[in-house]
C-alpha positions, 0 to 999 in steps of 0.5 A, spaced: 456 515 515 456 513 508 452 507 506 455 501 503 451 502 496 455 508 495 462 507 497 468 507 492 475 504 493 481 504 488 486 499 490 493 499 486 497 493 485 490 489 486 491 483 481 495 479 486 497 478 493 495 483 498 492 488 494 488 482 491 485 480 498 484 487 500 480 489 493 476 482 494 474 484 501 472 491 500 468 488 494 465 483 499 463 488 503 459 493 498 464 497 495 465 499 488 472 497 487 477 499 482 482 494 482 488 497 479 493 493 475 499 495 470 497 490 465 489 490 464 488 483 462 491 481 469 486 486 472 480 483 468 482 476 470 483 478 478 476 481 478 473 475 475 475 472 482 473 477 486 465 478 486 461 484 488 462 490 484 469 490 482 472 493 476 479 492 473 482 499 471 489 500 468 494 503 473 501 504 473 503 508 478 509 510 475 506 513 469 502 519 470 498 518 463 496 512 466 494 515 473 491 521 470 486 516 465 484 512 472 482 519 475 478 521 469 475 514 469 473 514 476 471 521 476 466 520 470 463 513 472 463 514 480 464 522 481 468 521 487 472 516 491 471 514 498 477 510 499 484 510 496 489 504 498 496 505 496 498 497 495 503 497 489 510 497 491 517 494 488 522 490 493 528 491 487 529 493 480 535 489 479 536 482 476 530 478 477 530 471 479 534 472 485 533 470 492 531 475 498 537 474 501 541 476 495 537 482 494 538 484 501 545 483 500 546 487 494 542 493 497 546 494 503 547 502 504 555 501 502 554 498 496 547 499 493 547 502 486 544 509 486 540 508 480 537 501 483 536 505 490 532 511 486 528 506 482 525 503 488 524 509 491 521 512 485 515 507 485 515 506 493 515 513 495 515 518 489 510 515 485 505 513 491 505 520 493 504 522 486 498 517 485 495 520 492 495 527 490 492 526 483 486 522 487 485 528 492 480 532 488 476 525 488 477 524 495 475 531 497 468 530 494 466 524 498 463 526 505 468 522 509 474 519 505 480 515 507 487 513 504 490 507 507 498 506 505 501 499 505 507 500 508 512 495 513 514 494 520 521 493 516 521 501 515 520 502 523 527 506 525 525 504 533 525 497 531 531 497 527 535 501 532 534 496 537 540 491 536 536 485 539 531 486 533 533 479 529 531 482 523 535 488 523 540 486 518 534 486 513 533 493 513 536 495 507 537 502 504 533 501 498 526 497 500 527 498 507 529 505 508 524 507 502 518 504 507 521 509 512 521 515 507 514 513 505 512 513 513 515 520 514 511 523 507 504 520 509 505 522 516 506 529 513 500 528 509 496 526 515 498 532 519 496 536 512 489 533 512 487 533 519 482 538 519 479 535 512 474 530 511 480 525 509 484 521 514 490 517 513 493 511 515 499 506 514 499 499 515 504 493 515 502 486 513 507 483 516 512 478 513 508 475 508 510 471 502 509 475 496 513 476 490 516 482 493 520 477 497 520 471 492 515 468 496 520 467 502 515 470 507 513 466 513 506 468 513 501 466 507 498 472 503 491 470 507 494 471 514 498 477 511 492 481 509 488 481 515 491 487 518 490 491 511 483 489 510 481 491 517 484 498 516 481 498 509 474 497 512 475 501 519 472 508 519 474 510 526 481 509 526 485 515 528 488 519 523 495 518 522 495 511 525 501 506 523 499 498 525 501 491 524 499 484 525 498 483 533 503 477 533 508 482 532 505 489 535 501 487 541 494 487 542 493 494 539 496 493 533 500 499 533 507 499 530 513 504 533 515 509 528 
């Protein structure tokens, strides 16, 4: 097992919200943490609050030039990556300032503009996989590595196919279904990598009040970060796990697909 002194992590979207909390917890637990932020200055401000060995790094997951620069920076400074946390995501690409209900209403499958659908999926699905592929060579260089991707129980087909699910109407074609696609791709990745040094995990923070839902979630960011932090720090979870908060998924944290 690696020692705390030589564990290296990258967290995307780490300048605020759940990503910030994950990066802070990793730094407090001895990781060298690269806190990814689209705006570098926002990242610099964030790492000043994290303590430990946290470093800001410019990272726009939808821009491969930015992604490749981040890969080169981490390779030159650290040589490998122990943990990749895919946290960056968007809930919509339309008009800002709308309530969560307005966004969900506009993203129903029958009416969502296809360009809006593509915009959300570009970040949440395609860019997230592209970032992961770009960092795989550095993850392969670590003795033991993990990929933790922040998903959502909103993407669970099992949960949403249940007519008694009170949140069923929130399963929209843009954000909700993008998380379903994300789950599928990263299970595929877990199978692809199951005989390597890299394990793949998916985790739901629950209904957390963040910018993704116009801060209308029922859980604080600290509450919503508990399960992602647990998974990010754990080294013994089974490959291909999908877990969430115990208040909605039982004592074993498992979320149904």
